[in-house]
Wavefront OBJ file of the C-alpha trace (Angstrom):
o trace
v 107.432 104.762 110.838
v 105.788 102.522 113.448
v 106.546 103.094 117.103
v 107.419 100.121 119.340
v 103.868 99.674 120.529
v 102.447 99.637 116.982
v 105.146 97.232 115.834
v 104.363 94.822 118.656
v 100.650 95.040 117.940
v 101.243 94.374 114.272
v 103.390 91.299 115.015
v 100.790 89.988 117.459
v 98.021 90.304 114.853
v 100.141 88.519 112.227
v 101.022 85.686 114.612
v 97.375 85.279 115.543
v 96.416 85.099 111.854
v 99.019 82.451 111.114
v 97.901 80.308 114.049
v 94.262 80.667 113.031
v 95.074 79.672 109.450
v 96.987 76.602 110.642
v 94.114 75.619 112.896
v 91.593 76.013 110.061
v 93.770 73.916 107.735
v 94.097 71.116 110.259
v 90.451 70.992 111.103
v 89.289 70.751 107.482
v 91.287 67.653 106.527
v 92.082 65.587 109.612
v 89.833 62.566 110.183
v 88.069 62.134 113.469
v 90.068 59.898 115.792
v 88.228 60.532 119.039
v 84.628 61.069 120.123
v 83.290 64.548 120.858
v 83.760 66.199 124.216
v 81.605 65.155 127.152
v 77.900 65.477 126.356
v 75.652 67.504 128.592
v 71.918 67.521 129.305
v 70.020 70.167 127.415
v 66.310 70.203 128.133
v 63.694 68.467 125.998
v 63.164 67.881 122.284
v 59.425 68.004 121.659
v 58.805 66.612 125.114
v 61.580 63.982 125.050
v 64.777 64.023 127.177
v 67.826 64.651 125.017
v 71.558 65.188 125.135
v 73.543 67.613 122.988
v 76.981 66.599 121.673
v 79.700 69.012 120.562
v 83.322 68.919 119.469
v 84.190 72.102 121.316
v 82.456 73.594 124.366
v 79.134 75.244 123.462
v 79.463 74.362 119.748
v 76.321 72.346 119.004
v 76.457 69.599 116.420
v 73.801 66.973 117.055
v 71.292 66.004 119.652
v 70.669 62.400 120.823
v 66.986 62.107 121.731
v 65.965 59.537 124.306
v 62.664 58.172 123.039
v 60.980 54.998 121.908
v 60.472 54.634 118.176
v 58.131 52.138 116.513
v 59.831 49.181 114.879
v 59.857 49.084 111.084
v 56.772 47.657 109.372
v 57.061 44.100 108.054
v 55.505 42.265 105.129
v 56.905 39.642 102.783
v 57.053 40.986 99.215
v 58.713 38.287 97.178
v 59.062 37.319 93.549
v 60.068 33.990 92.028
v 62.839 34.276 89.428
v 62.478 31.043 87.457
v 65.504 29.863 85.491
v 64.066 26.559 84.195
v 63.457 26.848 80.439
v 64.735 30.442 80.818
v 61.303 31.564 82.005
v 62.576 34.707 83.746
v 66.371 34.697 83.587
v 68.683 34.424 81.748
v 66.790 35.700 78.717
v 68.867 33.300 76.635
v 71.459 30.720 77.707
v 73.531 31.812 74.713
v 73.827 35.431 75.819
v 77.309 36.552 76.916
v 77.754 36.368 80.669
v 78.047 40.171 80.846
v 74.646 40.497 79.168
v 73.137 37.969 81.605
v 74.465 40.023 84.513
v 73.073 43.210 83.035
v 69.633 41.615 82.654
v 69.676 40.293 86.212
v 70.532 43.734 87.612
v 67.700 45.302 85.595
v 65.316 42.742 87.055
v 66.489 43.478 90.600
v 66.324 47.233 90.111
v 62.802 46.989 88.722
v 61.482 45.063 91.712
v 63.364 47.302 94.111
v 61.549 50.250 92.520
v 58.281 48.463 93.397
v 59.448 48.129 97.026
v 59.800 44.327 96.995
v 62.111 42.863 99.643
v 62.818 39.218 98.658
v 63.847 37.281 95.568
v 63.377 33.511 95.276
v 65.939 32.487 92.669
v 65.947 29.023 91.101
v 69.489 27.639 91.356
v 68.731 23.920 90.699
v 66.110 23.109 88.065
v 66.578 19.404 87.260
v 69.718 17.711 88.541
v 71.818 20.748 87.514
v 73.327 23.827 89.153
v 73.760 27.570 88.644
v 76.931 27.396 90.751
v 80.108 25.279 90.806
v 79.026 22.044 92.473
v 80.577 18.722 93.399
v 77.201 17.061 92.931
v 75.676 18.489 89.738
v 76.763 19.797 86.313
v 76.371 23.396 85.202
v 72.838 24.152 83.995
v 72.186 24.376 80.259
v 69.841 27.259 81.041
v 72.891 29.292 82.050
v 75.465 28.259 79.433
v 73.511 26.613 76.597
v 75.065 23.182 77.175
v 74.716 21.168 80.360
v 78.088 20.744 82.045
v 79.678 23.708 80.257
v 80.989 26.267 82.708
v 80.179 29.946 82.156
v 82.868 32.042 80.486
v 83.932 33.805 83.650
v 86.077 33.186 86.706
v 83.253 34.621 88.801
v 80.827 32.406 90.731
v 77.405 33.400 89.305
v 75.534 32.482 92.492
v 77.850 34.483 94.763
v 77.453 37.429 92.436
v 73.630 37.152 92.333
v 73.476 36.996 96.132
v 75.721 40.039 96.535
v 73.790 42.170 94.052
v 70.484 41.147 95.653
v 71.644 42.036 99.150
v 73.081 45.350 98.016
v 69.531 46.262 97.031
v 68.087 45.122 100.347
v 66.601 41.830 99.119
v 66.534 38.585 101.029
v 67.942 35.844 98.793
v 66.016 32.554 98.906
v 67.857 29.755 97.092
v 65.222 27.744 95.223
v 65.999 24.094 94.464
v 63.954 21.281 92.914
v 64.904 18.112 94.806
v 63.326 15.196 92.940
v 63.075 16.359 89.318
v 66.065 14.901 87.433
v 65.341 15.968 83.838
v 62.903 18.153 81.951
v 62.471 15.660 79.077
v 63.639 12.243 77.861
v 66.500 13.556 75.726
v 69.339 11.926 77.644
v 71.812 12.741 74.864
v 71.692 16.405 75.939
v 72.699 15.522 79.510
v 76.225 15.990 80.781
v 78.217 12.811 81.564
v 78.387 14.275 85.098
v 74.599 14.175 85.464
v 73.229 11.766 88.065
v 71.312 9.949 85.306
v 74.612 8.447 84.147
v 76.320 8.261 87.537
v 73.420 6.600 89.397
v 71.121 5.117 86.785
v 69.333 2.966 89.386
v 68.134 6.125 91.169
v 66.035 7.214 88.193
v 62.354 6.546 87.466
v 60.848 7.508 84.126
v 57.381 8.992 84.515
v 55.553 10.912 81.834
v 58.141 12.659 79.698
v 60.720 13.128 82.471
v 63.042 11.291 84.804
v 62.740 11.630 88.575
v 64.900 10.669 91.524
v 63.348 7.801 93.474
v 62.383 9.412 96.810
v 62.239 6.005 98.533
v 65.965 5.246 98.212
v 68.094 6.176 101.224
v 70.992 6.971 98.862
v 68.865 9.576 97.091
v 67.986 11.269 100.363
v 71.661 11.307 101.444
v 72.635 12.774 98.075
v 70.033 15.535 98.282
v 71.199 16.425 101.793
v 74.765 16.840 100.480
v 73.478 19.193 97.788
v 71.676 21.335 100.362
v 74.676 21.261 102.697
v 76.973 22.470 99.911
v 74.755 25.477 99.249
v 74.316 26.358 102.920
v 78.020 26.136 103.735
v 79.319 27.969 100.683
v 76.816 30.788 100.185
v 75.444 33.734 102.121
v 71.792 32.869 101.518
v 68.772 33.782 103.609
v 66.717 30.662 102.911
v 66.532 27.257 101.291
v 63.337 27.097 99.224
v 61.393 24.215 97.641
v 58.371 24.594 95.389
v 55.452 22.190 94.796
v 57.349 19.369 93.035
v 57.680 16.362 95.335
v 56.290 13.156 93.907
v 55.266 14.149 90.365
v 51.830 15.329 89.402
v 49.937 12.247 88.299
v 49.721 11.318 84.622
v 46.583 9.465 83.505
v 47.191 5.806 82.751
v 50.730 5.686 84.192
v 52.153 4.353 87.453
v 55.171 5.742 89.241
v 57.335 2.629 89.257
v 58.647 2.524 92.825
v 56.900 -0.685 93.941
v 60.154 -2.637 94.296
v 61.596 0.071 96.563
v 58.355 0.088 98.524
v 58.551 -3.668 99.142
v 62.182 -3.327 100.246
v 61.842 -0.402 102.676
v 58.204 -0.073 103.803
v 57.231 -0.932 107.359
v 54.926 -3.856 108.033
v 51.343 -2.874 107.204
v 52.371 0.521 105.775
v 50.442 1.489 102.661
v 52.210 2.682 99.534
v 50.693 6.149 99.980
v 51.780 6.469 103.621
v 55.264 5.191 102.757
v 55.626 7.831 100.043
v 54.517 10.565 102.426
v 57.006 9.304 105.003
v 59.823 9.506 102.435
v 59.083 13.187 101.820
v 58.541 13.874 105.520
v 61.923 12.377 106.385
v 63.682 14.552 103.812
v 61.945 17.705 105.081
v 62.805 16.875 108.695
v 66.461 16.156 107.947
v 66.877 19.319 105.876
v 65.433 21.261 108.799
v 67.995 19.682 111.118
v 70.823 20.312 108.654
v 69.971 23.969 108.184
v 69.636 24.661 111.896
v 72.867 22.817 112.643
v 74.960 24.630 110.026
v 73.453 28.139 109.996
v 70.470 28.485 112.346
v 69.604 31.936 110.965
v 68.952 30.514 107.488
v 65.270 29.819 106.845
v 63.751 26.729 105.265
v 60.575 27.476 103.338
v 58.291 25.633 100.935
v 55.695 26.801 98.408
v 53.374 23.809 97.929
v 50.387 23.393 95.663
v 47.513 25.525 96.978
v 45.170 22.719 98.115
v 46.070 20.372 100.973
v 43.018 18.092 100.544
v 39.524 18.550 99.153
v 36.688 18.424 101.648
v 35.202 15.358 99.961
v 38.327 13.406 100.972
v 38.703 14.879 104.443
v 36.309 17.012 106.540
v 39.334 19.133 107.540
v 40.044 19.895 103.881
v 39.114 23.014 101.936
v 35.817 23.487 100.124
v 37.474 22.893 96.758
v 37.425 20.443 93.869
v 41.075 20.443 92.846
v 41.932 17.624 90.420
v 45.124 16.878 92.401
v 46.170 17.756 95.937
v 49.276 17.829 98.095
v 48.342 15.006 100.431
v 46.687 12.550 98.050
v 48.674 13.020 94.831
v 52.011 14.706 95.508
v 52.423 12.938 98.880
v 53.344 16.235 100.512
v 52.030 16.110 104.089
v 52.195 19.859 104.539
v 50.261 20.038 107.810
v 52.662 17.592 109.456
v 55.585 19.819 108.497
v 53.902 22.828 110.094
v 52.703 21.022 113.216
v 56.229 19.798 113.932
v 57.967 23.078 113.167
v 60.080 21.578 110.360
v 59.688 24.621 108.093
v 60.025 28.321 108.832
v 57.501 29.588 106.319
v 54.933 28.300 103.852
v 53.799 29.927 100.578
v 50.774 28.004 99.270
v 50.390 28.644 95.549
v 46.919 30.140 95.177
v 47.038 30.806 91.455
v 43.261 31.105 90.995
v 40.942 34.089 90.843
v 38.957 35.306 93.819
v 35.812 33.277 93.122
v 37.041 30.546 90.785
v 34.532 27.784 91.485
v 36.765 24.677 91.740
v 39.364 26.422 93.930
v 38.533 29.988 94.937
v 41.306 32.258 96.170
v 38.893 33.614 98.769
v 38.168 30.149 100.173
v 41.805 29.054 100.272
v 43.166 32.210 101.917
v 40.724 31.672 104.752
v 41.504 27.937 104.910
v 45.262 28.448 105.249
v 44.654 31.214 107.767
v 42.782 28.696 109.928
v 45.410 25.984 109.435
v 48.727 27.729 109.945
v 49.858 25.828 113.069
v 52.038 28.746 114.179
v 53.959 28.717 110.902
v 54.585 31.983 109.081
v 52.280 32.034 106.039
v 52.689 34.038 102.842
v 50.394 33.674 99.842
v 51.672 32.764 96.392
v 49.905 34.798 93.687
v 49.836 34.090 89.941
v 50.182 37.273 87.867
v 51.284 35.067 84.938
v 47.543 34.536 84.358
v 46.738 38.235 83.918
v 45.087 38.698 80.484
v 46.281 35.211 79.546
v 43.818 32.675 80.984
v 40.482 31.053 80.184
v 39.167 32.383 83.495
v 37.938 35.815 82.408
v 38.327 37.204 85.920
v 42.020 37.628 85.096
v 41.154 40.219 82.450
v 40.405 42.656 85.271
v 43.635 44.522 86.169
v 42.359 44.835 89.739
v 42.093 41.047 90.244
v 45.601 40.916 91.752
v 45.059 44.104 93.756
v 41.845 42.708 95.262
v 43.614 39.471 96.158
v 46.234 41.356 98.151
v 43.551 43.443 99.825
v 41.944 40.218 101.048
v 45.140 38.574 102.250
v 46.203 41.792 103.997
v 43.095 41.811 106.205
v 43.097 38.053 106.827
v 44.589 36.910 110.146
v 47.873 34.982 110.125
v 48.900 36.197 106.678
v 52.300 37.909 106.522
v 52.784 38.780 102.867
v 52.805 37.585 99.279
v 55.061 36.228 96.568
v 54.464 36.431 92.822
v 55.030 33.931 90.021
v 56.828 34.802 88.017
v 59.179 37.751 87.620
v 58.500 38.408 83.936
v 54.726 38.569 84.531
v 55.014 42.058 85.996
v 58.262 43.019 84.254
v 57.944 42.171 80.577
v 54.187 42.772 80.561
v 51.355 43.955 82.833
v 53.327 46.943 84.057
v 50.071 48.797 84.540
v 49.133 46.171 87.148
v 52.568 46.526 88.740
v 51.937 50.279 89.044
v 48.584 49.569 90.708
v 50.290 47.150 93.080
v 52.695 49.855 94.206
v 49.976 52.496 94.385
v 47.560 50.459 96.504
v 49.809 48.157 98.520
v 53.566 48.748 98.121
v 53.846 52.527 98.325
v 56.575 52.441 100.989
v 59.422 49.982 101.610
v 59.063 47.584 104.540
v 61.134 44.814 106.112
v 60.470 41.133 105.570
v 58.892 39.231 108.499
v 60.683 37.222 111.160
v 59.471 33.594 111.012
v 58.324 31.859 114.175
v 61.484 30.155 115.417
v 64.215 30.208 118.031
v 66.384 33.318 117.767
v 69.835 33.827 119.278
v 70.588 37.414 120.379
v 73.533 39.185 118.668
v 76.367 40.878 120.579
v 75.793 44.469 121.755
v 76.414 47.302 119.313
v 79.312 49.755 119.738
v 78.552 53.426 120.356
v 78.097 55.727 117.334
v 78.871 59.403 116.851
v 77.714 61.608 113.987
v 80.403 63.044 111.712
v 80.652 64.994 108.481
v 81.433 62.579 105.652
v 82.081 63.625 102.075
v 79.289 66.009 101.152
v 76.979 64.647 103.851
v 77.007 62.880 107.191
v 77.780 59.445 108.594
v 77.752 57.428 111.786
v 81.179 56.488 113.067
v 81.626 53.698 115.631
v 84.294 53.219 118.268
v 84.526 49.481 117.459
v 83.909 47.261 114.455
v 80.216 46.318 114.087
v 79.803 42.561 114.496
v 79.231 40.402 111.358
v 76.034 39.255 113.119
v 74.465 42.491 111.847
v 73.529 42.341 108.149
v 71.976 45.749 107.484
v 71.881 49.264 108.852
v 68.513 51.014 108.633
v 68.472 54.813 108.447
v 65.355 56.978 108.378
v 65.650 60.748 107.862
v 62.753 63.208 108.211
v 62.121 66.968 108.463
v 60.256 66.687 111.787
v 60.094 64.265 114.688
v 56.418 63.329 114.051
v 57.318 62.574 110.413
v 60.108 60.300 111.626
v 57.772 58.469 113.983
v 55.089 57.997 111.333
v 57.607 57.186 108.570
v 55.383 58.896 106.044
v 55.978 60.055 102.475
v 58.460 62.797 103.445
v 60.654 60.308 105.316
v 63.624 58.861 103.442
v 64.687 55.249 104.027
v 68.033 53.539 103.545
v 68.811 49.850 103.959
v 72.586 49.547 103.848
v 74.227 46.146 103.330
v 76.942 46.022 105.971
v 79.318 43.752 104.064
v 79.823 46.598 101.593
v 81.683 48.807 104.066
v 84.350 48.596 106.738
v 81.788 48.294 109.586
v 83.261 51.417 111.211
v 81.483 54.150 109.228
v 77.873 54.025 107.987
v 77.096 56.871 105.558
v 73.767 58.707 105.542
v 72.998 58.866 101.838
v 69.702 60.759 101.922
v 70.084 63.566 104.467
v 68.690 66.331 102.192
v 67.852 68.928 104.852
v 66.062 66.358 106.973
v 67.740 66.752 110.366
v 65.897 64.022 112.293
v 67.560 60.635 111.961
v 66.747 57.155 113.291
v 69.402 54.440 113.140
v 68.868 50.735 113.781
v 70.374 47.441 112.647
v 69.077 44.115 111.356
v 70.804 40.962 112.580
v 71.103 37.635 110.773
v 67.743 36.473 112.086
v 66.048 39.622 110.793
v 65.568 41.184 114.249
v 65.763 44.975 114.380
v 67.620 46.700 117.203
v 66.024 49.532 119.137
v 66.244 52.646 116.922
v 68.580 55.422 118.072
v 67.244 58.916 117.361
v 69.304 62.015 116.565
v 68.804 65.588 115.411
v 71.516 67.410 113.477
v 71.903 70.881 114.984
v 74.855 72.525 113.249
v 78.243 72.155 111.592
v 80.998 69.913 112.854
v 84.514 71.312 113.146
v 86.301 68.318 111.574
v 85.625 66.298 108.454
v 86.465 62.832 107.115
v 87.198 62.449 103.437
l 1 2 3 4 5 6 7 8 9 10 11 12 13 14 15 16 17 18 19 20 21 22 23 24 25 26 27 28 29 30 31 32 33 34 35 36 37 38 39 40 41 42 43 44 45 46 47 48 49 50 51 52 53 54 55 56 57 58 59 60 61 62 63 64 65 66 67 68 69 70 71 72 73 74 75 76 77 78 79 80 81 82 83 84 85 86 87 88 89 90 91 92 93 94 95 96 97 98 99 100 101 102 103 104 105 106 107 108 109 110 111 112 113 114 115 116 117 118 119 120 121 122 123 124 125 126 127 128 129 130 131 132 133 134 135 136 137 138 139 140 141 142 143 144 145 146 147 148 149 150 151 152 153 154 155 156 157 158 159 160 161 162 163 164 165 166 167 168 169 170 171 172 173 174 175 176 177 178 179 180 181 182 183 184 185 186 187 188 189 190 191 192 193 194 195 196 197 198 199 200 201 202 203 204 205 206 207 208 209 210 211 212 213 214 215 216 217 218 219 220 221 222 223 224 225 226 227 228 229 230 231 232 233 234 235 236 237 238 239 240 241 242 243 244 245 246 247 248 249 250 251 252 253 254 255 256 257 258 259 260 261 262 263 264 265 266 267 268 269 270 271 272 273 274 275 276 277 278 279 280 281 282 283 284 285 286 287 288 289 290 291 292 293 294 295 296 297 298 299 300 301 302 303 304 305 306 307 308 309 310 311 312 313 314 315 316 317 318 319 320 321 322 323 324 325 326 327 328 329 330 331 332 333 334 335 336 337 338 339 340 341 342 343 344 345 346 347 348 349 350 351 352 353 354 355 356 357 358 359 360 361 362 363 364 365 366 367 368 369 370 371 372 373 374 375 376 377 378 379 380 381 382 383 384 385 386 387 388 389 390 391 392 393 394 395 396 397 398 399 400 401 402 403 404 405 406 407 408 409 410 411 412 413 414 415 416 417 418 419 420 421 422 423 424 425 426 427 428 429 430 431 432 433 434 435 436 437 438 439 440 441 442 443 444 445 446 447 448 449 450 451 452 453 454 455 456 457 458 459 460 461 462 463 464 465 466 467 468 469 470 471 472 473 474 475 476 477 478 479 480 481 482 483 484 485 486 487 488 489 490 491 492 493 494 495 496 497 498 499 500 501 502 503 504 505 506 507 508 509 510 511 512 513 514 515 516 517 518 519 520 521 522 523 524 525 526 527 528 529 530 531 532 533 534 535 536 537 538 539 540 541 542 543 544 545 546 547 548 549 550 551 552 553 554 555 556
């Protein structure tokens, strides 16, 4: 039998055990509702001042290190996804919508694996649309028949944008403004096509119909199309390619003389009037974009030659058969000088030393004529092993081109035409591209333009989250921030250098509640840098942490 003292001791031990068990049960399931206890200074971390945070006195969890970190590296790594004639996507307009989605995701995942960071997706090919529009019928390249809606209640463009952003891509909405049809088969056009609604806007030239750029009604109509896209979709850029006035056809005249006589200024030549028509559209789109969503970019990828030197001493040392200024009436330098576009991607689809228009010559020419506009180079992998110029038989032709543009001043990246060229074929060249140039992911550049600062960020704490860790914030993160960037590394020098042992996450903020940001790739790498990207692409100052031990509460 126990004496009184033993009985009391036994009861005390039992009560202590019950209380401990209750405490352990509570701590393992209750979510964090308050920040840790007051932090306290705790020496230096590799020479940097730091603070240690804990949830109970003297129970270390993580260390906030006060140090400057380098900003993330930046380079434009884009790919054009052409939908006209089903060049890149969809594989077939007759595929079920689910199959089209599957193919698009495979395309995105492939280019994400190559560390690309932007897709330029064609959403208007020729007076049509890959989205529900008040101003254009559904594209036949999406549904097989122009005007036929896809067999889904989903908006294909909204879905494409979301899937692109979830993979860290910028989404540049690519539209062709003046091309109305791809052939003369008007019977295949929808009754909703502008050819039938506004027949007087159309000019037949070659084997296509074009909008007449000289008509004020055409310009107003095109501005409504751009406005609809900007207002309704979460895009990063409006993008035009090289099609302005059509490439010239031997023996034919573009029949806009009547419009010229009606609207040209006194003494204005036909050529100058045409250039003014395009200039006015570019200027007004610039104003529209900045008025509606100033963080959205406006970029153009023109033909690679502005003018040949035999026409203008300021031109490039080339012998291109047609040029922007003289044939397409695209006054590219005026756009750059006046700041009407945020970036330019001249299409340099020639080999390094191609005699009529050498890549080497044109990279240097555009470098010297950038006028404070962000310049990327458009490369043509569609020519690899499929061109009369034998230089394209060398798998290193594309690699050498990037090596040149990377060391040339005022060049900020590259874009590739088109997506299937490195996806359906030439994968060995794609592997070389990643090996020599795209080994690590980087951010896309910030174009030269006015930037509005976002609101300040709330304060984060580190918590256990599922099987890993997460940042929890005391307030909702503003919608002005698009992405969270998280780097994790085994050592502080590795984190600073962002080398091969450093993991990188780019988390699309619209996919979570903006209170908790999970760390998906911790993997025994205790050093963590956290920063955010705002709508303009600006990165916040990275916050640096070191995980020290276990936390006493967990969120599920």
